[in-house]
matplotlib code that plots the C-alpha trace (Angstrom):
import matplotlib.pyplot as plt

x = [0.1, 1.2, 1.4, 2.3, 1.2, 0.3, 1.9, -0.8, -0.7, -1.4, -5.4, -6.1, -10.3, -13.0, -16.8, -18.5, -18.5, -15.1, -11.4, -9.3, -5.3, -1.9, -0.7, 2.2, 2.4, 1.9, -2.1, -4.9, -7.8, -11.0, -7.8, -8.9, -7.5, -7.9, -8.7, -7.6, -8.5, -7.2, -9.0, -6.8, -10.6, -10.3, -12.3, -13.0, -13.0, -11.9, -9.7, -12.8, -10.0, -6.5, -5.2, -1.0, -1.4, -4.2, -6.4, -10.3, -11.1, -14.5, -15.0, -17.7, -18.3, -19.3, -17.1, -17.9, -14.2, -12.4, -10.7, -7.8, -5.0, -4.9, -6.1, -3.4, -4.7, -2.7, -3.3, -3.7, -2.6, -5.7, -9.4, -11.9, -12.9, -15.2, -14.3, -16.6, -18.0, -20.0, -21.2, -22.4, -26.3, -28.9, -26.5, -27.5, -24.5, -24.4, -23.5, -20.1, -20.2, -19.5, -21.8, -24.5, -26.0, -23.7, -22.8, -18.9, -17.8, -18.0, -15.3, -14.2, -12.8, -11.5, -11.6, -13.4, -13.6, -16.6, -16.7, -17.4, -16.0, -16.6, -18.7, -17.7, -20.9, -20.0, -20.4, -23.6, -25.6, -29.1, -32.1, -34.3, -36.3, -37.9, -38.4, -41.7, -42.8, -46.5, -47.7, -50.1, -48.8, -45.2, -45.3, -48.6, -48.1, -44.6, -42.5, -39.2, -36.3, -33.1, -30.6, -33.0, -33.3, -37.0, -37.2, -40.9, -41.1, -43.6, -44.5, -44.0, -46.4, -46.9, -46.6, -43.6, -42.1, -44.2, -44.1, -40.6, -40.6, -43.3, -41.6, -38.2, -40.1, -42.4, -39.9, -38.4, -37.5, -40.1, -38.6, -38.3, -41.7, -42.3, -40.2, -40.1, -38.3, -35.3, -34.2, -29.9, -30.2, -31.7, -30.5, -31.8, -29.7, -32.1, -31.0, -32.1, -30.7, -30.9, -34.0, -35.5, -34.3, -37.7, -38.0, -34.6, -36.4, -39.3, -37.0, -35.0, -37.7, -39.9, -37.3, -36.3, -40.1, -41.1, -37.8, -36.5, -33.1, -31.7, -31.2, -30.7, -28.2, -30.1, -27.7, -29.3, -27.7, -29.6, -30.9, -28.8, -25.2, -23.1, -24.4, -20.9, -21.6, -25.3, -23.3, -20.9, -24.2, -25.5, -21.8, -20.9, -24.6, -24.2, -19.8, -21.7, -24.4, -22.0, -19.8, -22.5, -24.1, -20.7, -18.3, -21.3, -23.5, -26.9, -29.8, -29.4, -32.3, -31.2, -33.7, -32.6, -34.8, -35.2, -32.5, -34.0, -32.2, -29.4, -29.6, -30.4, -27.2, -25.4, -26.5, -25.2, -22.4, -21.8, -22.3, -19.5, -17.7, -18.7, -19.1, -21.8, -25.1, -27.6, -31.3, -32.5, -29.5, -28.6, -24.9, -24.3, -23.2, -25.7, -26.8, -23.3, -23.2, -26.5, -25.2, -22.6, -25.0, -27.5, -25.2, -23.8, -26.9, -27.0, -25.6, -22.7, -22.3, -20.5, -21.4, -24.8, -25.9, -27.4, -28.0, -31.2, -31.7, -35.4, -34.5, -37.5, -37.4, -39.8, -41.0, -40.9, -44.1, -45.2, -43.7, -42.0, -40.3, -38.5, -34.5, -34.5, -37.1, -36.8, -32.3, -33.6, -36.2, -33.7, -30.5, -32.8, -35.7, -38.5, -40.6, -43.3, -45.2, -47.8, -50.3, -52.0, -55.5, -55.4, -54.4, -56.4, -59.1, -58.1, -55.7, -53.1, -50.3, -51.6, -49.9, -50.7, -50.6, -50.3, -47.7, -45.9, -43.8, -41.2, -39.4, -37.1, -40.4, -40.8, -37.5, -38.5, -42.4, -44.1, -43.0, -41.1, -42.3, -45.0, -47.5, -46.5, -50.6, -48.9, -47.9, -51.3, -53.4, -51.0, -51.6, -55.4, -55.6, -53.7, -55.6, -59.1, -58.1, -56.8, -60.5, -62.2, -60.2, -60.8, -64.4, -64.8, -63.6, -66.6, -68.5, -67.5, -69.5, -72.6, -72.9, -73.7, -77.0, -75.4, -72.7, -73.2, -74.0, -70.4, -68.9, -70.3, -69.7, -65.9, -66.8, -67.1, -64.4, -62.0, -63.6, -63.2, -59.9, -58.5, -60.5, -59.8, -56.7, -54.7, -55.4, -54.5, -53.5, -51.0, -48.6, -50.2, -48.7, -48.4, -51.3, -54.1, -53.3, -53.5, -56.7, -58.4, -57.3, -58.9, -62.1, -61.9, -61.6, -64.5, -67.1, -66.8, -67.5, -65.4, -65.6, -63.9, -60.8, -58.8, -55.6, -56.6, -56.9, -59.6, -57.8, -57.4, -61.2, -62.1, -60.0, -60.0, -63.1, -66.0, -64.5, -64.9, -68.8, -69.1, -67.9, -69.7, -73.3, -72.5, -74.0, -72.8, -73.1, -76.7, -78.0, -77.0, -79.6, -80.0, -80.7, -84.3, -85.3, -83.4, -81.9, -84.7, -88.3, -89.8]
y = [0.4, 3.7, 6.4, 9.3, 12.8, 15.1, 18.8, 21.5, 23.1, 19.9, 20.6, 22.9, 22.7, 21.4, 21.2, 19.7, 16.5, 16.2, 17.0, 18.6, 17.7, 17.8, 14.4, 14.2, 10.6, 7.5, 5.7, 3.9, 4.4, 3.7, 3.4, 4.4, 7.6, 9.0, 13.2, 15.0, 18.7, 21.4, 19.3, 16.3, 15.0, 12.0, 11.0, 8.4, 8.6, 7.2, 8.7, 9.4, 10.0, 10.4, 13.1, 13.4, 16.3, 16.1, 14.0, 13.8, 12.6, 12.3, 12.1, 10.1, 11.9, 15.8, 18.2, 21.2, 21.9, 20.9, 23.8, 24.1, 25.7, 22.8, 19.6, 16.7, 13.4, 10.0, 7.1, 3.6, 1.6, -0.1, 0.0, 0.7, -2.7, -3.9, -6.2, -8.9, -12.4, -14.8, -12.4, -9.8, -10.8, -8.3, -5.3, -2.0, -0.3, 3.0, 3.8, 3.0, -0.2, 1.3, 0.1, 2.6, 0.1, 1.0, -2.3, -3.7, -4.2, -6.5, -9.9, -9.5, -12.8, -11.0, -7.7, -7.9, -5.5, -3.5, -3.8, -7.1, -9.5, -10.9, -14.2, -16.0, -16.7, -20.4, -20.8, -20.0, -22.1, -21.7, -20.5, -22.7, -22.8, -20.2, -17.8, -17.7, -13.9, -14.3, -11.9, -13.9, -11.8, -12.0, -16.2, -17.5, -14.8, -14.0, -16.3, -14.3, -17.5, -18.2, -16.3, -14.0, -10.3, -8.8, -5.2, -3.7, 0.0, 2.5, 6.0, 8.3, 8.6, 4.5, 2.0, 0.3, 0.8, -0.4, -3.8, -3.7, -4.1, -7.0, -8.6, -8.6, -9.5, -12.8, -13.7, -17.5, -20.7, -22.3, -25.1, -24.7, -23.4, -25.6, -24.1, -20.2, -17.3, -17.2, -20.9, -20.8, -22.0, -17.6, -14.6, -10.1, -7.7, -4.5, -1.5, 2.1, 4.4, 8.3, 7.8, 10.5, 10.1, 8.9, 6.9, 5.6, 5.4, 3.2, 0.1, -0.2, 0.2, -2.5, -5.0, -4.9, -5.3, -7.8, -10.2, -10.0, -8.5, -11.7, -12.8, -9.4, -6.9, -3.4, -0.6, 2.9, 5.4, 9.0, 11.8, 13.9, 12.1, 12.6, 12.0, 9.8, 7.7, 6.8, 5.7, 3.3, 2.1, -0.5, -1.7, -2.2, -4.1, -6.6, -7.2, -8.6, -10.5, -12.1, -13.1, -14.7, -16.9, -17.3, -18.7, -18.8, -21.0, -18.9, -18.3, -14.2, -12.1, -8.2, -6.0, -2.4, 0.8, 3.1, 2.7, 6.5, 7.9, 5.8, 7.6, 11.0, 11.1, 9.3, 12.2, 15.0, 13.3, 13.1, 17.3, 17.5, 16.0, 17.8, 15.2, 15.4, 14.1, 11.7, 11.4, 13.8, 14.7, 11.1, 9.8, 7.8, 5.4, 4.8, 1.2, -0.3, 0.9, -0.5, -3.6, -3.5, -3.8, -6.1, -8.6, -9.5, -11.9, -15.4, -19.2, -20.1, -23.7, -25.8, -23.2, -24.2, -20.3, -17.8, -14.1, -12.8, -9.2, -7.2, -3.7, -0.8, 2.4, 5.3, 5.8, 9.9, 11.0, 7.3, 7.3, 3.6, 4.4, 6.7, 5.9, 4.7, 2.0, 1.5, 0.7, -1.5, -3.7, -4.4, -5.6, -7.4, -10.7, -9.0, -6.1, -5.8, -2.6, -1.0, 1.2, 4.6, 3.4, 0.6, 2.1, 4.5, 2.3, 0.6, -2.3, -3.2, -4.4, -2.8, -4.7, -3.6, -7.4, -7.6, -5.5, -7.4, -10.1, -13.0, -14.5, -17.3, -18.0, -21.5, -21.8, -22.5, -23.6, -26.3, -29.9, -31.6, -29.0, -29.4, -27.6, -28.4, -27.2, -23.4, -22.2, -23.2, -21.5, -18.8, -18.4, -19.2, -16.6, -13.6, -14.7, -14.7, -11.1, -9.3, -10.6, -9.2, -6.0, -5.4, -5.9, -2.9, -1.2, -2.1, -1.8, 2.0, 2.4, -0.3, -0.1, -3.4, -4.4, -4.3, -7.2, -11.0, -13.4, -14.2, -11.3, -9.9, -12.6, -11.9, -8.1, -9.7, -11.8, -8.8, -7.1, -10.1, -10.9, -7.6, -7.2, -11.2, -12.4, -9.6, -7.7, -9.5, -8.3, -9.8, -12.5, -15.6, -19.2, -20.1, -22.6, -20.7, -18.1, -21.1, -21.7, -18.6, -18.7, -21.7, -20.5, -17.5, -19.3, -21.5, -18.3, -18.5, -21.3, -24.2, -23.7, -20.3, -21.7, -23.3, -22.7, -25.5, -29.5, -31.2, -33.1, -29.4, -28.8, -32.0, -31.5, -28.6, -26.4, -29.6, -30.3, -27.3, -27.0, -30.0, -28.8, -25.7, -27.5, -30.2, -32.6, -34.8, -33.3, -32.2, -33.6, -30.3, -28.3, -25.4, -22.1, -22.4, -25.4, -29.1, -31.1, -33.5, -33.1, -35.8]
z = [-0.2, -0.7, 1.7, -0.9, 0.7, -2.0, -0.8, -0.1, -3.6, -5.1, -5.3, -7.6, -7.2, -5.8, -7.4, -5.2, -4.9, -7.5, -5.8, -9.1, -8.1, -10.7, -11.3, -9.4, -9.0, -11.3, -10.1, -11.6, -11.8, -9.4, -7.1, -3.4, -1.8, 1.6, 1.9, 4.6, 5.9, 7.8, 11.4, 10.4, 9.4, 6.8, 3.8, 1.8, -2.1, -5.6, -8.5, -11.2, -14.0, -14.8, -17.6, -18.3, -16.0, -13.1, -11.1, -10.9, -7.3, -6.0, -2.4, -1.0, 2.5, 2.7, 1.4, 4.1, 5.5, 3.1, 0.6, -1.9, 0.6, 3.0, 1.9, 1.4, -0.4, 0.7, -2.2, -1.0, -3.4, -4.5, -5.2, -2.9, -1.0, 1.7, 4.5, 4.4, 7.1, 7.9, 10.9, 8.8, 9.0, 11.1, 10.9, 9.1, 7.8, 5.4, 2.0, 1.9, 4.3, 7.9, 10.8, 12.0, 14.0, 17.6, 17.2, 17.4, 13.8, 12.0, 12.7, 8.7, 7.2, 4.1, 1.9, -1.6, -4.3, -4.8, -8.4, -8.1, -10.3, -14.0, -14.1, -17.0, -19.2, -19.5, -15.9, -15.2, -14.3, -16.1, -12.4, -11.2, -8.7, -7.2, -4.1, -2.7, -1.7, -0.2, -2.8, -5.8, -8.6, -8.7, -7.1, -9.5, -12.6, -12.7, -10.4, -9.4, -9.9, -8.6, -9.9, -11.8, -11.4, -11.8, -11.3, -10.4, -12.1, -10.0, -9.6, -7.1, -4.4, -4.8, -2.1, -3.6, 0.1, 1.8, -0.6, -0.9, 3.0, 2.9, 0.5, 2.8, 5.7, 3.6, 1.0, 1.6, -0.5, -1.9, -1.4, 2.8, 2.3, 6.3, 8.2, 7.8, 6.3, 8.8, 7.2, 7.3, 3.3, 2.5, 3.3, 1.9, 1.5, 1.4, 0.2, 0.5, -1.9, -1.8, 0.7, 2.9, 7.2, 7.6, 5.6, 6.6, 10.0, 8.6, 6.8, 9.9, 12.5, 9.9, 9.7, 13.4, 14.0, 12.1, 13.0, 9.9, 10.3, 11.5, 8.5, 6.4, 5.5, 5.5, 3.4, 4.6, 1.5, 2.6, 0.5, 2.4, 1.7, -1.1, -4.7, -5.4, -2.0, -3.6, -6.4, -4.2, -2.1, -4.3, -5.3, -1.6, -0.8, -4.3, -3.2, 0.8, -1.2, -3.6, -0.5, 1.3, -2.1, -3.3, -0.4, 2.1, 0.0, 1.0, -1.7, -1.4, -2.4, -2.8, -2.8, -3.7, -4.2, -5.1, -8.6, -9.8, -7.3, -8.3, -11.8, -11.2, -8.8, -12.0, -13.7, -11.6, -11.0, -14.9, -15.0, -12.7, -15.1, -18.0, -19.6, -23.5, -22.2, -24.2, -23.7, -20.9, -19.5, -18.8, -19.8, -22.3, -20.8, -18.4, -19.6, -19.0, -15.5, -14.6, -16.2, -13.9, -11.5, -12.0, -14.3, -10.4, -10.3, -11.0, -10.4, -11.1, -11.6, -8.9, -6.1, -3.9, -3.7, -5.7, -6.2, -7.4, -8.0, -6.7, -8.2, -7.8, -9.1, -9.4, -13.5, -13.8, -15.1, -14.7, -18.1, -18.8, -22.0, -20.6, -20.5, -16.4, -17.1, -20.4, -20.6, -17.1, -19.2, -21.9, -18.9, -16.9, -17.3, -17.0, -15.2, -12.4, -13.3, -9.8, -11.4, -10.1, -11.2, -9.4, -6.2, -6.3, -6.4, -2.9, -4.3, -2.5, -4.2, -7.2, -9.6, -13.1, -14.3, -17.9, -19.1, -16.4, -17.3, -16.2, -18.7, -16.2, -15.2, -17.4, -15.9, -12.3, -12.3, -13.9, -15.1, -11.9, -9.3, -6.2, -8.4, -12.3, -13.0, -11.7, -15.5, -17.7, -14.7, -14.5, -18.1, -18.5, -15.7, -18.2, -20.8, -19.5, -17.2, -21.1, -22.2, -19.2, -19.6, -23.7, -22.1, -20.0, -23.1, -25.3, -22.3, -22.0, -25.4, -25.6, -22.5, -19.8, -21.0, -25.4, -24.0, -24.6, -22.0, -21.3, -22.3, -19.1, -17.3, -18.4, -17.1, -13.5, -13.8, -14.0, -11.5, -9.2, -10.5, -8.9, -5.8, -4.5, -6.3, -6.8, -3.9, -0.9, 3.0, 4.7, 3.0, 1.1, 0.1, -2.7, -2.7, -1.5, -3.9, -6.9, -5.4, -5.6, -9.5, -10.0, -8.1, -10.2, -13.4, -12.0, -12.7, -17.1, -19.1, -19.8, -23.0, -22.8, -21.0, -24.5, -22.1, -19.8, -20.7, -19.7, -16.7, -15.0, -16.1, -14.0, -11.2, -10.7, -11.8, -12.3, -8.8, -7.1, -8.7, -7.0, -3.5, -4.1, -4.4, -2.1, -4.6, -7.7, -10.6, -12.2, -15.7, -18.3, -19.0, -21.8, -20.8, -21.2, -19.7, -19.2, -21.3, -21.3, -20.8, -19.0]

ax = plt.figure().add_subplot(projection="3d")
ax.plot(x, y, z, "-o")
ax.set_aspect("equal")
plt.show()
């Protein structure tokens, strides 16, 4: 490790979170530095840009008190690292991996670079099985497969924070459902990026009260923290997640909220560097920068653990074509979309089912799993709800009386699907959610259930009707009378 100290005149300028220096030593990009002010207070930083004559250092803390005349910089000769160990679970960290729960330092087993390590594509294991979140619109309609990255697209004022806390409390391994969410094989990393102080306290108190903190690492980056620190917060968190997944063999779920704050910080720092902006002022490299975060999810051959990501972002003006959700959608394997109209109608969680997608769902459900009819149920529910939404548009023109009898059944199905399936209070198991789905499909004519086979209709739809009636099936009747007259 080097310990070169710049003379006072080496610092040439200070602009926002950036410190500019003359280049007098041979250093590398992203190298860690320590910045000392006139009162000997030390701040952490990293080298963000280099040319022949100058250096640019990103200060990872407040620059208050720093001056051009009396600031010294010491180069550490290595990139930023995070000291990790098996006793990290249950601890709370700030955006640069420092303990902030008033407890002792974490016993470190090793120190890992926060930029992670590249996973050889040939060594990636195909994701299988899924993590049960207790949310039916995710578990049944868009299953979160281990090793997947599945973002949640939300909007300002929508209850994504509440949903994030609920998922953090309820999530568990599907094969471990008989046990609790605190299984030794499962761990959570919850990352709050650029959140207000009251939201950070809400996350902290909710985790502690629910007991979820016992198997969770909590990273809290406040809105008042440096924008450069905001860029490193998810990297410190993902480094801890990689250690738990690939060194400790755990199945780790990383919930990151709000990635929009991360992207806004990226735009701010990019503007401070004087870089040429791209769409809506964001840097042109935002796609590759987000990829360095999202692509750290996955499973590796020969390693028992996995790293799954559930990033949450708020779409500016609810615009799904905005660069942040647009680029995120290109990198990730699907999306969960929250809807403002459902939220206004009192539906929680307000998941807009039709634009949602989990591209890896087929790899974690179906044949070879306990609930082999799960994919067909999801497909039929999706098709029926899509038909119901279409009928709503038609009904707004011709009225309910102008619809056919079958269309009115679909119209009623759509309302019940939102009230009974999408809407849920508290945790709902996969089996309970599937039972509600079969029950709702039972309100439709079997001739319309074209995505189900005869066995599924007989086993789930007709059986449910028989149990509800309490008798054996009666002779089939026409609308205007019995099939056979006496």
